Each structure stands twice: as structure tokens, then as C-alpha cells.
PAPA-532653 format. One record per residue (C-alpha): residue in three letters; x, y, z. Coordinates in steps of 0.2 Angstrom, whole numbers, plus 2048, in hexadecimal, padded with zeros to 3 digits. Example, Ala and Ser with C-alpha at 12.3 -4.5 7.8 and 13.67 -1.06 7.14 Angstrom:
BEGIN
Ala83E7EA827 Ser8447FB824 
// end
This chain:
BEGIN
Unk100D5A916 Unk0F0D6491C Unk0E5D6B90F Unk0DBD7B915 Unk0CDD8190A Unk0C9D9390E Unk0B6D99909 Unk0BADAC907 Unk0C9DB7902 Unk0C8DC0912 Unk0CCDAF91B Unk0DADAC90F Unk0E2DBE914 Unk0E1DB9926 Unk0EBDA9925 Unk0FDDB2924 Unk0F8DBB933 Unk0F3DAA93C Unk103DA2936 Unk10EDB193B Unk104DB194D Unk109D9E94F Unk11ADA194A Unk11DDAF957 Unk114DA7964 Unk11ED97963 Unk12ED9F961 Unk12ADA9970 Unk127D9997A Unk136D90974 Unk145D90980 Unk153D9C97B Unk163D94974 Unk170D96981 Unk180D9F97F Unk18DD93978 Unk19CD9B982 Unk191D99992 Unk18DD8898E Unk1A0D8498B Unk1A4D8D99C Unk198D839A5 Unk19ED7399E Unk1B0D779A1 Unk1ABD7B9B3 Unk1A3D6B9B4 Unk1B2D619AE Unk1BED6B9BA Unk1B3D679C9 Unk1B2D549C3 Unk1C5D529C1 Unk1C7D5A9D2 Unk1BBD4E9DB Unk1C4D409D3 Unk1D5D459D9 Unk1CFD489EA Unk1C8D379EB Unk1D7D2F9E3 Unk1E1D3A9F1 Unk1D5D349FF Unk1D9D219FA Unk1ECD259FA Unk1EBD2EA0B Unk1E4D1DA12 Unk1F1D14A0A Unk1F8D08A17 Unk209D0BA19 Unk20DCFEA25 Unk206CEFA1A Unk214CF3A0C Unk223CFAA16 Unk232CEEA1A Unk23CCE0A12 Unk232CD4A06 Unk23CCC59FF Unk23BCBC9EF Unk244CAD9E7 Unk256CAB9E5 Unk25BCB99F1 Unk251CC79EA Unk247CD29F4 Unk23DCE29F5 Unk23ECF0A02 Unk233CFEA04 Unk238D0BA10 Unk22BD1AA14 Unk234D2CA11 Unk22BD3DA15 Unk222D3EA03 Unk225D2E9FB Unk22DD1E9FD Unk23ED159FA Unk23CD069F0 Unk24ACFA9EF Unk24BCEB9E4 Unk25ACDF9E7 Unk25BCD39D8 Unk26ACC99D2 Unk273CD99CC Unk272CE19DC Unk266CEE9E5 Unk25ECFD9DC Unk254D0B9E4 Unk245D139DD Unk239D219E4 Unk227D1B9E6 Unk218D249E8 Unk206D1E9EE Unk1FBD199E0 Unk1ECD0F9DC Unk1EDD069ED Unk1FFD039EA Unk210D0B9E9 Unk215D109D7 Unk226D119D1 Unk22FD139C0 Unk23DD069BC Unk246D089AB Unk238D149A4 Unk22AD079A9 Unk21ED0C9B7 Unk21ACFE9C2 Unk20DCFF9D1 Unk211CF39E0 Unk201CEB9E7 Unk1FCCDD9F3 Unk1F9CCD9EE Unk1FDCB99F3 Unk209CAE9EB Unk1FFCA99DC Unk1FDCBB9D7 Unk210CBD9D6 Unk20FCB09C8 Unk21FCA89CF Unk21FC959D4 Unk22CC989E2 Unk21ECA49EB Unk20FC9A9E7 Unk20CC959FA Unk20ECA6A01 Unk200CB1A06 Unk206CC2A0B Unk210CC99FB Unk213CD99F0 Unk211CD79DE Unk21BCE29D3 Unk216CDA9C2 Unk212CC99BC Unk221CBF9BF Unk229CCA9CC Unk222CC99DE Unk228CC99F1 Unk222CC19FF Unk224CC0A13 Unk225CB0A1A 
// end
């Protein structure tokens, strides 16, 4: 707190005028509050641009996806196999297990091929025998992994 002692009554009358001048001067120099609607609009535009850039980057990764590295037949233990067949806009994913073959539609995603089986989405990705989690494939080097405990390799 600052204590000011004024010597004369005239000086006392000029204090409100000085304070008022300071307040007006400081207010004029302060940045004006921005329009909230304009701020929200700018934030929304930034978010849209950011999402578009992220989608474009993801699409670019998918565009350089090596189809040849996944296409064809991959074998698993006990007569199981995985066959990936490129089509115009997606992939035919055929899983052969002890119950017989099942076909699914797959699309490129996250550096692999995503497909939905029994309501759950899987992304097939490259790996080796140990990545499959299957003891029958531990010595393999060129494999596709669907999920832990499900993998297929090329001999």
C-alpha cells in the first residue's frame, strides 16, 4: 500500500483527475479482447486442417504399402493357412483353419491389412516366428502375424 500525503487542497482535487487519466491511458494501450465467436471459428479451422493433414499422412503411408510382401499363401501349423489376394480397392483375406476356409475383406491400415472377424478387428502385420507366439513357427523368419498365437509364415 502506498500512502500519499498532499500538501494542499488543490492537489487533493487533482488526484482523481490523474487517476482517471492513468486508467484511460492504460485501457487504451491494453489489447482488446477478441471476439469469442472468431476465436472459436479459428480454433475449429485449425482442428480441421490438422485432421486433414493427419488423414493425408495416413493415406500416404497406405499408398506406399508393399502389396507384394503380403500377397499370396502363408502357412501355419496343422494345415492352417492365410491367403491374401489383392483386389481393386481392398484385399480378400482367406483364413483356413481346422473348420475350413473363411473369407474376409481387408484394407490397408497401420502398415498392414485390417479385417474384421467375429466382430473384432485385426491388423495383419509383418513379423518373424517369435512374433507369432507359436512354438511351431519359432525358427521362421518371414511371417505374418494376425494376433498373439495366430501367425503364418513362408518357408
